[in-house]
C-alpha positions in Angstrom: 157.5 -232.4 39.5 153.9 -233.2 40.2 151.0 -232.8 37.7 150.5 -233.0 33.9 153.5 -231.8 31.9 152.6 -230.0 28.6 154.7 -230.2 25.5 154.6 -227.6 22.7 156.8 -228.0 19.5 156.9 -226.6 16.0 156.6 -229.5 13.5 156.8 -229.6 9.7 155.1 -232.9 8.7 155.8 -234.6 5.4 152.2 -235.6 5.0 148.7 -234.8 6.3 149.3 -236.8 9.5 152.3 -237.3 11.8 152.9 -239.2 15.0 155.3 -238.2 17.7 156.0 -239.8 21.1 157.3 -237.6 23.9 159.3 -239.0 26.8 160.3 -237.0 29.8 163.3 -238.2 31.8 165.2 -237.2 34.9 168.9 -237.0 33.9 171.6 -237.7 36.5 175.0 -236.1 36.4 176.5 -239.5 35.4 174.3 -239.5 32.2 171.9 -242.1 33.4 168.2 -241.4 32.8 165.0 -242.4 34.5 161.7 -242.0 32.7 159.2 -239.8 34.4 156.3 -239.9 31.9 155.5 -240.2 28.2 152.7 -239.7 25.7 152.1 -240.3 22.0 150.4 -237.6 19.9 149.1 -238.0 16.4 148.4 -234.9 14.4 145.8 -235.2 11.5 144.7 -232.8 8.9 148.1 -231.0 8.9 149.3 -229.0 5.9 152.0 -231.2 4.4 155.4 -229.4 4.3 154.2 -226.4 6.3 155.1 -225.8 9.9 152.5 -226.1 12.6 152.6 -225.9 16.4 151.8 -229.2 18.1 150.7 -229.3 21.7 149.9 -232.2 24.0 149.7 -233.2 27.6 151.9 -236.0 28.8 150.6 -238.5 31.3 150.3 -237.2 34.9 153.4 -237.8 37.0 154.7 -237.4 40.5 158.5 -237.3 40.5 161.0 -235.7 42.9 163.9 -234.4 40.9 167.2 -234.5 42.8 169.0 -231.1 43.2 171.8 -232.1 40.8 169.6 -233.7 38.1 168.2 -232.1 35.0 165.0 -232.7 33.0 165.3 -234.2 29.5 162.7 -234.4 26.8 163.1 -237.0 24.0 160.9 -236.8 20.9 160.6 -239.9 18.7 158.5 -240.8 15.7 158.3 -244.5 16.4 157.5 -246.6 19.5 156.8 -250.3 19.2 154.0 -250.0 21.8 152.0 -247.5 19.7 150.7 -247.4 16.2 151.7 -244.4 14.1 150.7 -242.6 10.9 154.3 -242.0 9.7 155.0 -243.6 6.4 158.3 -245.6 6.2 161.4 -243.4 5.6 159.5 -240.2 6.3 161.3 -237.2 7.8 159.6 -235.0 10.4 161.2 -231.7 11.1 161.0 -230.2 14.6 161.6 -226.5 15.0 160.9 -223.6 12.7 161.8 -223.6 9.0 164.2 -220.8 9.9 166.2 -223.2 12.1 165.2 -221.7 15.4 165.4 -224.0 18.4 162.2 -225.7 19.3 160.6 -224.5 22.6 161.1 -226.8 25.6 158.7 -228.3 28.0 156.4 -225.6 29.4 156.7 -226.8 33.0 160.5 -227.2 33.0 161.8 -224.1 31.1 162.7 -223.6 27.5 166.5 -223.3 27.5 168.9 -226.1 26.7 170.7 -227.7 23.8 169.1 -230.2 21.4 171.1 -233.1 20.0 170.3 -236.5 18.5 170.5 -239.3 21.1 170.9 -242.7 19.4 170.8 -244.6 22.7 167.3 -243.2 23.4 166.2 -243.3 19.8 165.0 -239.8 19.3 165.6 -236.1 19.5 166.9 -235.2 22.9 166.4 -231.9 24.6 168.0 -231.0 27.9 166.0 -228.4 29.7 167.5 -225.9 32.1 165.3 -226.9 35.0 167.1 -228.5 37.9 165.9 -230.3 40.9 165.4 -228.7 44.4 168.3 -228.4 46.7 
């Protein structure tokens, strides 16, 4: 994976502004993960309570993904290294209001299961993309 990964997700903000931080990881078969890149994104002027599509470029990266590894995208609303616009105890909804799965990382494919990952502190998405053999 070489270049600038682009992320695109449907989001329903609680207010007129929302901050998300995307982290892209290489996931080994044993469950260990290595960060490839990340990037915060603050959306302003959003219609509160209405779904919008949020797109942003993550930081450029050059990472060789092993053949048996997967790509994992984690979305979080807080990161101690970045300020944010999210009021305390605010809920941000990712995905459509109909409950459809949010699309994945454009460069890595869009299939995969989403689940909450407390150890990484955010919404986790495992993409179908695998490394080269």
